Each structure stands twice: as structure tokens, then as C-alpha cells.
N, C-alpha and C positions, 0 to 999 in steps of 0.2 A: 452379474458384474456389483461391485459395492457400491454406494451410494459417491462415495469420494472418489469413483472414479468419475464420475457425471461430467461432462464439459461444462470446466465455468466460462463463466465474463456478465459485463454486467450493462446495461441498463437504466440508462437516469431518468425517474420515475417524472413526469407533470409534474412543476413549478407550481405549487398554491400561494403562496403568501409573497407578494412585492417585497415586503418587505423580510428581512434578516431572521429577525426576532418572531418573525411569523404572526401572520393576523393583521389587522388595520392596527395604525396608531393609537393610542388614546391623546384625545379631541381634548383632553387638559395636558396635553407631552411636551415638554417644550423644543422649541424650534426653532427654528434659521430664524429674525425678522428680514424684512421682506429689504431690502437698498430700496430707496427715494433717492429720485434722481440724480439717478448715477450716467456720469457720462460712456459714451459711446466708445465701445472696449478700440484697443490701439493694436489688436490683433487681427492678421487678415479673417477672415471669415475659407471657413472651409467648403466646400461645395458635397464634396462625401458625411455630410452631416452623420448620427448615422445612433438614433434613441435607443442606447439599454439599461434595462430595469440590472439589480443583481445577480437576480436566476439566470438572466442573456446570461452574465457574463461568466458565472461559474460553465452551464452548460457547455456551453464555448469552451469555453478552460479543459473540463473534460473528455470533452471532443477531440480538440487540439493541441493543451496542451503536451511538450516531447515529455518534460520527466513524468506526465500520466505517461502516456502511452511507451516507452520504454517499463515501467514497472510493470505495467499490464501485463509483458508478458512471461514474467517469474512464475505467475500461477498456470501455464499452460505448460513453460518446461518444466517446474513441479509435476503438476500430468504425467507428464510424458513417461518420465523420471519413474511413476509408479504403477503406473504400465507396464514398463519393463523390469520393477522389480517379480508383477505377478508372473514374469517366463520361468521363474527356476521352477515355477510347475508345469513346464512346458515339456513333452510328452519327446522323445526323442526317438526317429527311429535307425534302425542297420543293415545293411543289406548287404554281405559278401562273395564273393565265390574264388576257388581257388584248382588247379588244376596241377598235381602229381603224377611226377614219371619215374622209375625208379629200378635201376639193375643192377641183378646181387649174383655172388655165387664162389665156389673158389675156384682154381684153374681144375681144366681136365673135365670139370662139368658142364654140362648146360647153364646159364644165368637163368634166375628167375626175373621175369619184370613183373613189373608191375603198374598200370594204373589209377587213377586216381580222380576224381572230381567230389568237391563240396562247398554247397551252398549251403547257405546259416541265416538269418531272419531274427530279428527282433526288436520289439519295444519295452523303453524302458523311462522310466519318472518315479515322482516323490511324489507327494496329496499332501494335504496343508493341517494335521496331526501326525507329518513324523514317519510317516509311512511311500515305505519304501517299494516301487514293483517290475517287477518287469517279465516277458511276455516271447519268449523264444520257441526257434526249430532247428533244423537241421536235416539236410539228408544230403548223403555221396552215396557212390558207386565205383566200387572199388573190381577191378577187372587186369586178366593176367597171363602169366603159367609160372605156375609151381606144383613142380612131377606135373600136374597136372592142368587145363584149362578155368581157369574160371571167372564167375563173374555173379558180383553181389551186388544190392542195397540195402544198406539201414539208414538212421534215420528217427531221430525223437523232438516231441516237442512237451514245454515244461513249460510251468507258471512257479514264477518265486516272488516272495513279499520278506523281505527285513522291519519290522520294527521299535525302534529303539526306544525302551523304558529309564531311563536315565539321563547321563547326556546325549542336550539334542532331542528330548523327547516331549516341552510343554516352551521347547521355542528353536529353532534352529537360522541357519545364516539366511534364508527367503525370507523368513518369517521373519527375522529381523529387515530385512529391507525393508519389504512391506510397509512395514509398519511405521519404520522411517522416514519411509516416501512420502504415508498418506498425513505424519506430522508434519512433514513439510512444507508439502501442499499448503493443510492449513496456515504455515507460517508465512508462504505468502500471501494467501489473502489476507494477512491482515496484512500482510507488511502492504499491498494495495491496496487498501483501506488508507490505511496513510497516508499514501501519499496522495493522496483522494484530500484525507482531512489537511494535512499540509498547503495542496494545493487553491482549494476552497476558502482557508485563507491569507494563503497570499490575496488570492482577487477577493475577496471582503475586503481586508486594510488596503489594498491599493482604490479599490471604489472607493471608502469612505474619503480616503486621500484626495481623490481626484473630483471630490464634490469640494472638502475644503479646500483645497486652490481656485476651484469655480465662483463659492464664496467668498474666499479671501480675493480674492481677482475684485468683486462687488464693492467688494469696504472701500478697497481704496478708488477705485473712480470715485468712489462718496466719499473718501476724506480728501479727491482731486478739487471734485466740483468746490466740496466745503470751502476753500483754500482761493482757490482759482474765483471764487463768489468774494472772497472777503477781498481778495486784492482790485476787483472790480468797483466794490461800491468803497475803498479806499481811495482808489485813484481819482475817481467824484470828487469825497471829502477832498482830495489834496489843489484841487482846481476850483475847487471855489472855498479854499483857502483856511481849511478846519481842520488842516490833519497836516501833520510834515511828514517831509520825505519818507523817511528813517524810517516811518512807519512801514512804504510803500513797501520798502526793500526787505521788509522784515514778512513782507507778505510775499515776495517773488522766491526770498531763499524757500520760505512754504512749497510753491507752489515745485520749485522745483524737488526739493526733496523727496513731494509726492509722486512726481512726475514719476523718480528714481523708483520708488518703494511699486507703484504699478507694472512699471516694464519686466522688476526682480520677479512679483506677485506672478505672469503672464509666462514669463518665462520657466513658475515653476510648476504649475499648468502644464507648459509643452510637454516635460517632463515625464509628468503625473501620468499623463497620458500616455507615453512611451512603454512607462513601466506598465500597465495597465493592456495596452494592448502585447507586452513583451509576453506575457502571464498566456494569452487569448490566442495566441503567431504557435503554427506549425512553425514547418520548414521554409513557409513564404510567407516571412513576415512583412515584407515589399508590398498583398495582396492589404496588407491594413493601415498603413506608413502615410495614405491619405485619404482615410477616416475620421470624422472627429466625434469621439466619441462619447454622443451625453446623455450623464446619470437622468434617469429618470424620479431619481429616488433624493429625494431633501434629507440632511441630515437634523432627523428626529430624537427626541430623550424620551422615548416611554416608558414608566415607572418598570422595574422587575420586583420581585421579590427574591431572594437570594434566600435559599438553603443549601447554611457547607454540609448538615449529611446530606442531603440528596446527593450535592456535590463531588465529596464520597465516592457515595455509592454511584453514582457514575462513570468515574474515574476509575474503579477498583474493576470496573463491569465491562466496559466498552474503551477504553485505550488501545488500542492498540499495539500500542508498545510493548506495554504490559500481559497483552497476552500470549505474543509473540516469549513475554520474559519465563512468561508458565509452559508454554508449547517445548520449550528451552528443557525447565526443568522436566516433560515432559520427555522425550527426546532420553536425554539421558539416562534418564527409569529406568526403560526400553534398551538401553544395549550395558546398565548393569544389570538385569536381572535375564540379556543373555549371557552377560563372561559369566552366572554364577551359576549357568547353565552348563554353562562349561566346563567348572569343575567340579565334578562329581564324571566318571571312570562309566565308558561305554559297556550298555548292557543293553544286548538286539535281539531279541527275539529271532527266527530266518525258518522260511517253510520253504517246499520244495514240493510238486507233483505234477507229475507225467507223466507219457506215456508213451514203448518201445514200437520203434516198426522193426520187420527186416522180409525180404522177398529180392527178386531175381532182379524186380523189376522196380524200378518206383512206384508206379499205378501196386503194385500190394502194400509195401511198404504204408501207402498215404492210406488206402484199405485200412493196415491193422491201430492206422492212429484214429481213424473214424471207429474205428468197433471197440476199441478200450478194452484189450483183454492185456495187455499189457503194461501194466502200470510201474511205477514207480513214484518210492514219494522219501520227503524226510524232515526231519526235524530241530531242533534244536537252539541256543544260545549261548550265545558269545561275549566271556567278557575281557574289555579291555582296559590295566590298572595303569594309570602314568608312572613310576616310583618314584618324578619328583617338584611335575607339574607347573616347578617354576615359573616359566611363563604364564600360565593361567591365573594362577593368583596370585600374580602380580599388578594384570591387565586388572581384575575383578575391580584389587586395593585403588589402583590409581581410575580405575570407573567410578570408584563408589568415594575420592577425595573431589573429583569434580562433578559428582553430584552434590555433596556437600556447599560447593564454594559455589556452584550459579544456582540453588535455595539461599542463598549468606545472600548472591546479588537479586535477587528478586525481591528478598524485603528490603535491601537496600533499596530497589529505588521504586517499590509501593510506600516509603516513608515520602521520596520524595517529591512522586507526584501525589499525597496528600497536600506536602507542602506547596507544590507549587497548583494548587486544585485552591488552597485557602489564602495564597499570592491572589489569585482571580481574581478571587470573589473580594475579598479587602479593595484591587482594584478597580472595580467593575463600581464597587459602591462609592472608591471615591469618586468616577471621574463622574458618578452621576451628581452627589456633589457638588464638584466642581462646574458646571452648569447651570444648576443651580445659585451660585456665586457669581457666578460672570454673567449671567443674566442680568440678575440685579443689578450688578455693578455697567451695565451698560444702557443699561436704562437710568437711571442716578448719572450717567453722562452723557445720557440727550439730555434731559430735565436744566444738568446746571449750565449746558451748553448755550442751550435757549434760555435760559436764567441772564446768563451774562451776557450776550447778543445782544436781549431788547438794552441790556444797562449802557452798553457801549453806544447803540444804537438815542443815547438820550449825553453820554459823553462823560458816565460815568466810569466807563471800562477802560483798557489800552488795548490793543494789536495783540502785545504779548502777549498776556492774557486770553484771549480767546483764543491766541493760536493753541497757546496750551493743552485750553480745551478742546480745543481741534482733536492734539492727534495723544490726549485721551483715553477719546471715541474713538476715533480707527483703533486704539491698544486694548480696545475693552471691543466694538463689535471680534478682532479677531482670536482675542481669548473667547468668546462665546462660542465662536463657532469648530477654536478646533480644541477644545473641551465640548461640544458635544461630538464632534470626529471618531475625540480620542473615547470617548465610551461606547463609543458604536463596537470602532477594534477596541475595546474592553469586555465587549460583550461574546465578539468577535471568539476572540485566546480564549477568553472562559469554556466556551462553546472546547475548541482545540483541547484543553487540558481535560478536557470532563469525556472527550473521543461522542462526544454528539454530536461532532459541528454535517453529519450525515445527516441525522434525525432535523437538527432546524431548519434549514435550508432542503429539505421536502430530498433527497439526494438517496434511490435506494436502487442498493447491486441485491441481482437479483444471480443465481447461478443456473444456468438454462441447461 
């Protein structure tokens, strides 16, 4: 059995790295600053909390995600189709029996009668190089009256071979079906691989989005704490007469706005939780509904060395959609080869060899078969030339034009992939630079607020200025964690564009 007819399935190898990029984060990597003095969350604590790493989520998704489960059937279907294509070589057995009775003769003359019992059987089939074979045997018994009574048996056994030399010589319909089925099996395997990459990338992006939502809740909690602390301090100043009531109203407005921002951030967190659960669940979403997924990873920005040439190399060798496009070109080439062979006339070599037998009894006839002293044989050639062959010639031309078309589509896809990878590399580089810039902006905003609060404490600043700097700090904190999430998502998207997502996440698809 050819190796392509193995039963294909996949197993997920153990994930060896907690971070998608693999390995431990660099100690010098940029990370989200821990929030201090954070207010208690306004969300209800879910008793079904479950800590999950990114590899945990990806493994869960690949085992239960409906898109993956649907796509997983395609290689199985293609494998069954390939096995069915080999049925063209299955031999067929034919057995038949027949009884004939006949009465003949002119008037006034005793009629002649005859009874005949005929039995025949045979096996025929074809071989992978186009040779057709047949083994057959017949035996008949005749008895009756013709002038005198008669009773005899006769029969023959023979083998016949037919070998095409032109049309159907190097490829015929059976070999075409097998080669196309093998091609489609590889195509379906790449389709499954593409779906796994798509699902794993979606899980990565959603996982990082969930971490961002958690960190953003902390940022908004910290903003609410800052605003509430400012309000409490200003209320004390109003009571001792060192601050106008208008400044307190500004504080109250800020507290109310920050509380609204916190509520919005908490809703986003719930929505991102549900988005991740949807990727992990199959038909039973209710089993995940009451689970509070707690990511074990943090948003970090580990330095990466980006090599555009290496990324292009990966894309040209690993992208499933590109490999599928090349398989389409290969399939069209197989069909073109078949239709080219159909343009030739039929020139077949034929041969037959066998033995006759005749006796009064079947046993005698079979004995003569065994002795082999009444042989017969024949050999020859048969040439069939179509006078127009319009159908075959136009089918060949149409297939050749289709091949040229799919080759152009392949070149177009290769170019698009190079552009996509180039953009993905630049996006990842830009995202890393944004992390550095937003980190510095957040540090400067913290220092500026601290300095302004000290000035405010000695009466050299205003409530409006302090609140403005608080908003700036909250915004810069949010932009920093947004940049961290964007950077990690950019790395995931770059791997998807390269087709290296499986390697990046230590996912192994093995044939069994």
C-alpha cells in the first residue's frame, strides 16, 4: 500500500514554552507596570476561576474548536477517495450457466432434438502499467437426437492480454484518478493545517486581548483611586476654608467619569472572556459559561530580531495556502498529461493462449485441459485512428489554458504573500517601537503628576491641572498596555503570514 494511503490523524505535542515566542521572557523586556493602590474590582468574583496559559488555550481550542473539527474530516474523506480510486485495479469474477433446448426438422421426418448446458467463468482486470488481462474457461454438454442419439462435452480454457502502446500507455483513467486523489489528499492536509494556524492565531490574539482587558481594568481602577483620593483631600481643604467648592465639583465630575470608564472596561473584559470561550468550546458552550478564565501570562515585549529574507523563505515553503496553490498546479499538470495521451491513436498488442478439450464426459474434457495436448494461441496488434478527434484536441487545449491560468494565480499569490510578510514584519517592528515610546510616556506622566501633586500640596497648582495630569497618566498607561498587546498580536500575525504558527507554538501534526 503506498505511504500516502496511511491513516492520517494528528496529535498535539506537549507545549514546551509558556510564551508564544518560545522560551522565557528577556529580563530586559518591556512589561506592563504593576498597578498600585488599585481599587477593588466592581465585577462579581466568579467561583469557577480557571488559570490557563496560552498553550493550554491553544490545545483546548484544537481539541474542541468546531472549525477545526469540521476541517479534520477532509483528510479522512480524501483518504477514502484515494482508496476508492485504487478500485480500478480490482479484478472481477464472472460465472454464468445456460440451458438451451431445440427441436428442428422438416415435415414428415422425425424431428431432431438437442439439449445443451453451458457453463463459463472468468476473471479480468488491469495492472498499473495499463496491461489488461483475462482468464476464462467454458464447458458445455450437448445431447439429443440427430439421425442417431448423441451425447458429448467440449470446452476450453484461455488467458488473454492486451497492452496499450500509445493511448492509455503512460497514463489512463485509473492512474489519473489515483494521482489526482493523492494530490487532493495532500491538499486537504494543508487545508487542515491552515485551519489549525487560523484557530491558533485567533486564540493567541484573543488571549492577548483578554490580558489587555484585565490590565485595562486595573488602570481604570487606579485612575478611580487617584480621583477619589483627590476628592477626599479637596473636601478636607474645603472644610478648613483653603479651597473653593467649585474645585470639589470638578473632583466629583472626574470621579464619576472614571467610574464610568471602569464599568466600560469591565464590560470589555467580559466580552473578551466570552470571545475566548467561544474559541475553546465545541457544542457545549454552557460548560464554559460560568468559568472565569484567568491568563497566567503577562504582557511583555521580548526583543525580536526580524529577518525579512528568512520570513520570506518560511512563507514560500510553509504557507499552507501557497502549498495548496502549488498542488493545484500539479493536479492540472496531471490532467494535462492525461489529455495529451488521449490525442494518440490506440495501438494495442493482443495475445491469447489456451487449451481445448472434448470428450463424452466432463471429466474427460477436464483431463485434456490438464494434459495440455490441444493448445491454441493467437497474437496480433490493433490500431484505431480517430478521423477528427475534435473532442480530445479541444479538451487538451482547454486543460493547457487552465494550467497557464493556475500558474499565473500561483505567481500572484507568491507576490501577495511577500507583500503580506513584508507588512507584517514592519508592523511588528513598529509595534515594538511603540511599546518603548509609550513606556517612556507613562514614566514621564507619572513623574509629572507626582511633581504637580507636590506643588498642589503647597498651594502652587490647581485642581484642574492635577486632574488633567491624572487623565494624561491614565491615558498613557492604557496606551502602554495597548502597545504591548499589539506587539504580541503582531508577532502572532507575522507567524501566521509565514506559516510558522505550528512551529512557534510547538504544535506537531503527525501521521499515524
